[in-house]
Structure formats: structure tokens, C-alpha cells
C-alpha positions in Angstrom: 109.0 22.7 1.1 105.2 22.1 0.7 103.1 23.5 3.5 99.8 22.4 5.2 97.6 25.4 5.9 94.5 25.4 8.1 91.4 27.3 7.0 89.9 28.4 10.3 86.4 29.1 8.8 85.9 25.9 6.8 88.1 23.7 9.1 89.8 22.3 6.0 93.5 21.5 5.9 95.0 22.5 2.5 98.2 21.4 1.0 100.0 24.4 -0.6 102.1 22.5 -3.1 105.0 24.9 -3.6 107.2 22.1 -4.9 105.0 21.9 -8.0 103.6 25.4 -7.8 102.3 27.0 -11.0 102.8 30.6 -11.9 99.4 32.4 -11.8 99.5 33.2 -15.5 99.8 29.5 -16.3 96.1 29.1 -15.4 94.9 30.9 -18.5 92.0 29.3 -20.3 90.8 29.5 -23.9 87.2 30.4 -24.0 85.2 32.3 -26.7 84.7 35.9 -25.8 81.1 37.1 -25.3 81.5 39.4 -28.3 81.9 36.3 -30.5 78.3 35.3 -29.6 75.2 36.8 -31.2 73.2 39.3 -29.1 70.1 37.2 -29.8 69.4 33.6 -30.5 66.1 32.3 -31.6 66.5 29.0 -29.8 67.6 30.6 -26.4 64.7 30.8 -24.0 66.4 33.6 -22.0 66.8 36.1 -24.8 64.5 39.1 -25.0 61.5 38.2 -27.2 61.5 34.6 -26.1 59.8 35.2 -22.7 57.0 32.7 -23.4 59.6 29.9 -23.6 60.8 30.2 -20.0 59.2 29.0 -16.8 56.7 30.9 -14.8 57.9 34.5 -14.1 58.2 35.3 -10.4 59.7 38.8 -10.5 60.9 41.4 -12.9 62.9 44.6 -13.0 62.2 46.7 -16.0 62.4 50.3 -17.4 61.1 52.1 -20.5 63.3 49.9 -22.7 61.9 46.6 -21.4 63.0 44.1 -18.8 66.4 44.3 -17.2 66.4 41.2 -15.0 63.8 38.4 -14.7 63.3 35.7 -12.1 61.5 32.6 -13.4 60.8 29.1 -12.0 63.3 26.6 -13.3 61.6 24.4 -15.9 63.7 21.4 -14.7 63.8 22.0 -10.9 65.7 20.0 -8.4 63.0 20.9 -5.9 59.2 21.0 -6.1 57.3 24.1 -5.0 54.2 22.1 -4.3 53.5 20.0 -1.2 54.5 19.8 2.4 57.7 18.7 4.0 57.3 15.1 5.1 59.9 13.1 6.9 60.1 9.3 6.6 62.2 6.9 8.5 62.8 3.1 8.3 65.5 1.5 10.3 68.7 3.5 9.4 67.1 5.0 6.3 65.7 8.5 6.2 64.1 10.6 3.5 62.4 13.9 3.1 60.1 15.1 0.4 62.1 17.4 -1.9 59.9 20.4 -1.4 61.4 23.8 -2.1 61.9 26.5 -4.7 64.3 26.5 -7.6 64.5 29.7 -9.7 66.6 31.1 -12.5 67.7 34.7 -12.5 68.1 35.9 -16.1 70.7 38.6 -15.7 70.4 40.5 -19.0 68.2 40.6 -22.1 71.2 40.2 -24.4 72.8 36.8 -25.1 76.4 38.0 -25.6 77.2 39.7 -22.3 78.9 38.6 -19.2 78.9 40.0 -15.6 82.6 40.8 -15.8 81.9 43.3 -18.6 78.5 44.7 -17.6 77.9 48.2 -16.2 77.6 48.8 -12.5 73.9 49.5 -12.9 73.3 46.2 -14.6 75.2 44.2 -11.9 73.4 46.1 -9.2 70.1 45.2 -10.7 71.1 41.5 -10.5 72.0 41.9 -6.9 68.7 43.7 -6.2 66.9 40.8 -7.7 68.8 38.3 -5.5 67.8 40.3 -2.4 64.2 40.6 -3.5 63.8 36.9 -4.1 65.7 36.0 -0.9 63.4 38.2 1.2 60.3 36.7 -0.5 61.4 33.0 -0.2 62.5 33.4 3.4 58.8 33.9 4.3 58.0 30.3 3.2 57.8 28.3 6.5 59.0 25.2 4.6 62.3 26.8 3.7 65.4 26.4 5.9 68.3 27.5 3.6 68.5 29.7 0.5 71.5 29.2 -1.8 72.2 31.8 -4.5 74.8 30.7 -7.0 76.1 31.2 -10.5 77.7 28.7 -12.9 79.8 30.3 -15.6 81.0 28.0 -18.4 80.6 24.3 -19.0 83.5 23.5 -16.7 81.4 25.1 -13.9 78.2 23.2 -14.7 76.2 25.5 -17.0 74.5 24.3 -20.1 73.1 27.6 -21.4 75.3 30.4 -22.7 72.9 33.2 -21.8 74.0 35.0 -18.6 72.0 33.6 -15.7 72.3 32.5 -12.1 70.1 30.5 -9.8 68.4 30.4 -6.4 67.6 27.1 -4.6 65.5 27.2 -1.4 65.7 23.9 0.5 63.7 22.5 3.5 66.9 21.4 5.2 70.2 23.0 6.3 73.0 21.3 4.3 75.7 19.6 6.4 78.4 21.9 5.1 76.5 25.0 6.2 75.5 23.4 9.5 79.2 22.6 10.3 80.4 26.1 9.5 77.7 27.6 11.6 78.6 25.3 14.5 82.2 26.2 14.2 81.3 29.9 14.2 79.3 29.4 17.3 82.1 27.5 19.0 84.6 30.3 18.1 82.2 33.0 19.4 81.7 31.1 22.7 85.5 30.7 23.1 86.6 34.2 22.1 83.5 36.4 22.2 83.9 37.6 18.6 82.8 36.7 15.1 85.3 34.4 13.4 84.5 36.1 10.0 85.1 39.6 11.4 88.4 38.4 13.0 89.5 36.8 9.7 88.7 40.0 7.8 90.7 42.1 10.3 93.7 39.8 10.1 93.6 39.7 6.3 93.5 43.5 6.1 96.4 43.6 8.6 98.5 41.2 6.6 97.6 42.8 3.3 99.3 40.3 1.0 96.2 38.4 0.1 93.9 41.4 -0.5 92.8 41.7 -4.1 90.4 44.7 -3.9 88.9 47.0 -1.3 85.9 49.2 -1.6 84.0 51.3 1.0 81.8 48.4 2.2 83.5 45.2 1.0 86.9 43.5 0.8 87.9 40.8 -1.7 90.7 38.5 -0.7 92.2 35.1 -1.3 92.1 33.1 2.0 95.3 32.1 3.7 94.3 28.5 3.1 92.5 28.9 -0.2 91.1 25.5 -1.2 92.0 26.0 -4.9 93.8 28.4 -7.1 92.3 31.9 -7.1 89.5 30.9 -4.7 88.3 34.3 -3.6 86.1 35.6 -0.7 84.2 38.9 -0.7 83.4 39.9 2.8 81.2 42.8 3.9 82.9 45.1 6.3 79.7 45.5 8.3 78.8 42.5 10.5 75.5 41.1 9.2 74.4 37.4 9.1 71.8 37.3 6.4 72.2 38.5 2.8 68.7 39.9 2.8 69.9 42.6 5.2 72.3 44.1 2.6 71.6 47.9 2.3 71.0 49.8 -0.9 74.4 51.6 -0.7 76.0 48.2 -0.1 74.4 46.7 -3.2 75.9 49.5 -5.3 79.3 48.9 -3.7 79.1 45.2 -4.0 78.4 45.6 -7.7 81.6 47.5 -8.1 83.6 44.9 -6.1 82.1 41.9 -7.8 82.6 43.5 -11.3 86.2 44.3 -10.5 87.0 40.9 -9.3 85.3 39.1 -12.2 86.9 41.5 -14.7 90.4 40.8 -13.2 89.7 37.1 -13.6 88.3 37.7 -17.2 91.4 39.6 -18.3 94.1 37.8 -16.2 92.9 34.2 -16.8 91.2 34.7 -20.2 87.5 34.4 -19.1 87.8 31.2 -17.0 84.9 29.0 -16.0 83.9 29.8 -12.5 81.2 29.4 -9.8 80.1 31.9 -7.2 77.8 31.5 -4.3 76.4 33.7 -1.6 76.8 32.0 1.8 74.1 33.2 4.3 72.8 32.1 7.7 70.0 29.5 7.7 66.6 31.3 7.5 65.4 30.5 11.0 68.4 32.2 12.6 68.7 35.4 10.6 70.5 37.9 12.9 73.4 36.6 15.0 76.6 37.7 16.7 78.6 34.8 15.2 77.8 34.4 11.5 78.8 36.8 8.7 77.4 36.3 5.2 79.9 36.4 2.3 80.3 35.7 -1.4 82.7 33.1 -2.6 84.1 33.0 -6.2 85.7 29.7 -7.3 87.5 29.7 -10.7 87.5 26.3 -12.2 91.2 26.3 -13.3 92.2 23.0 -11.6 90.7 19.5 -11.3 89.5 17.6 -8.2 91.3 14.3 -8.4 91.7 11.1 -6.5 93.6 12.5 -3.5 90.9 15.1 -2.8 88.1 12.6 -3.2 89.9 10.0 -1.1 91.0 12.3 1.7 88.6 15.2 1.7 91.7 17.5 1.7 92.6 19.9 -1.1 95.8 20.5 -3.0 96.4 24.1 -4.1 99.2 24.4 -6.6 99.6 28.1 -6.4 100.5 30.3 -3.4 97.5 32.4 -2.3 99.8 35.4 -1.9 101.1 35.0 -5.5 97.5 34.6 -6.8 96.4 37.8 -5.0 99.5 39.7 -6.2 98.8 38.6 -9.8 95.2 39.7 -9.7 96.0 43.0 -8.0 98.4 43.7 -11.0 95.6 43.2 -13.6 94.4 46.6 -14.8 90.7 46.9 -15.1 89.7 50.3 -16.6 86.2 51.7 -16.8 86.1 51.2 -20.5 86.9 47.5 -20.1 84.4 46.9 -17.3 81.6 48.9 -18.9 81.8 47.4 -22.4 78.8 45.4 -23.4 76.5 47.0 -20.8 74.4 49.1 -23.2 71.1 47.7 -24.6 
């Protein structure tokens, strides 16, 4: 029989459709491997040598071989860095000037690489750039929320092959984050503990949805995962804002993220995916009730009429089966490190 499961953090009810469940290996996608792409493309603005074709550079990590990671202003931003936040209201209509920062993080000089196959040092550099830009953008008094995200593949919304991610700093707190924060506060008021810490403890106790554990992080598929292979990576240490991640934790998160992405790469044949770092609104920073985390969402299923009409999700694979499948995927050092040399 199908089952309705409740996601205690998002407050979503999810239909786990066991009557039409797919085996995890049925979600394989056919995508070109990065090795099939050239290491350099003359028409790619993100490739090494084409730096003049990107937006204004805001930060760079480099060594004696050249740059490793660059942050640049998005040439087609959703938000404008100039101006002040102005609210307007007329009857029931409200608007706000779209002031904010929209940056692109160019993850590697080479065109034909992907995070799933990069070295730990390369991925750690990307995470360090995330932290550096987060800390800088948070100082802007116009900013209320900073969203770090990556779109991998056309099905996930990307239009450029070159490995990159983005940071969007907005003048408002999005409703989804506001609701999750309010629920976290409510849970803390009722039970005197962080709902994220409790969830992590329960998932570790159950064990059957754990995908990977490291010293500082745990990757697992939630009990009521909204879609197939939807993963969360939680820090073991309670901390509300991503900007407070420590140097040792960055190295460890690089290992955890690479392992998870490599398992998806091998097990599901390099699927399209999104990931995002969910962090507390900037004006709150350190709290007892919120716990930042990284969510990975493979785009292996479609959102259809039922989801759009009801706001509920249908997951056609058991979270426990998805976790077991990913745990079984071997990811050796040679696989994970290939493509990381420059």
C-alpha cells in the first residue's frame, strides 16, 4: 500500500508511491561525460584565457599555475547591485526594488570537469569561495538572505557547460525560508531542542537512510524525501549560518560532497541535479533553533499536475531503497580524483 509520510522540517506531506515504485537503477540518465568535452572552448566566457569576457571579478583564488576559482558578477543578473531598497504599496499591491547581488562562482579553469570527479583540494577551494563571498555579502545592510546554489545540466536549469555555481543575495527573506525558520522556532519552544539536530540523531539511530558519514557531516535521504534521491548533508555541529563553517569542516565537507556527487554520477549516470545551501537569514546569524545544511536534488523525475495542483509531492522510490542503492555504489580515489589536475 502507498504511504503518506510527513517531513517534519519542511512540513510537507509526501506520497511514497510504493504501488508504482521504481527500482533505484531505473533512474539512470544518458548524459555526455565531461571527458567528451574539450578542456577549452574559445566561445566559453568561463574558460581560462577568456577572463575579459566575464562580468566584473569580485574575488579570486589562485596559485603559481593561475586562478583556481573566480567569483564574478552575473552579466545577466536577477538583482541589481545599485540603489536602495524601496517599498511601494498601492491597495493590495506591493512591490520592492530588486536590489541585491547576483554572482557566478567559476569552479575550475577547465571546461571538461565536474565536481563529482574533481580532487578534494579543488572542491575545498570552491567551498572556501562560497564562505568568503557569504561573509562579504552579509555585511551589506540591504541584504536579508544569501542563497548559494548550483544547477548541473539543462534539466536543472543551466545554460553553460563550464562548471559553475551561483550566489544570490536578496533584500527579503523568501517565504519558504521564513516558514521553515518559524517551524524551527516553534519546535524549539515546544521541545527545547533544535529540530535539525533531533532529525540528525534520529536518522543516525535508524541508519537505513544514511548514505555517507564523515567526521563532521552526515549525508542521508530524509524519511519523507520530496523526490527520488533527494539528499541532505547536515553538519554534526550545531551552527546556524554557513559563514561559520570552520577550515577543518570545509575539508571534510569537500570529501562528503564529492562522495555523494560521485555516487550519483556513477549510480545514475551523471544526472542533472541542483544543490543549495540553506542558511539562516543574515539578520539572525547564531540561534539555538536553526541548523544550516546542504540539499542535493537530482532531477530524475518530473513535477506534474498533481504536485502543482496540491502542493504535495509524489516520490516513486522508497527513501530507504534509494539510500541502500547509493551506499552500494563504490567510489574509489582514482574515480573521484580523475580530472582534477590542471
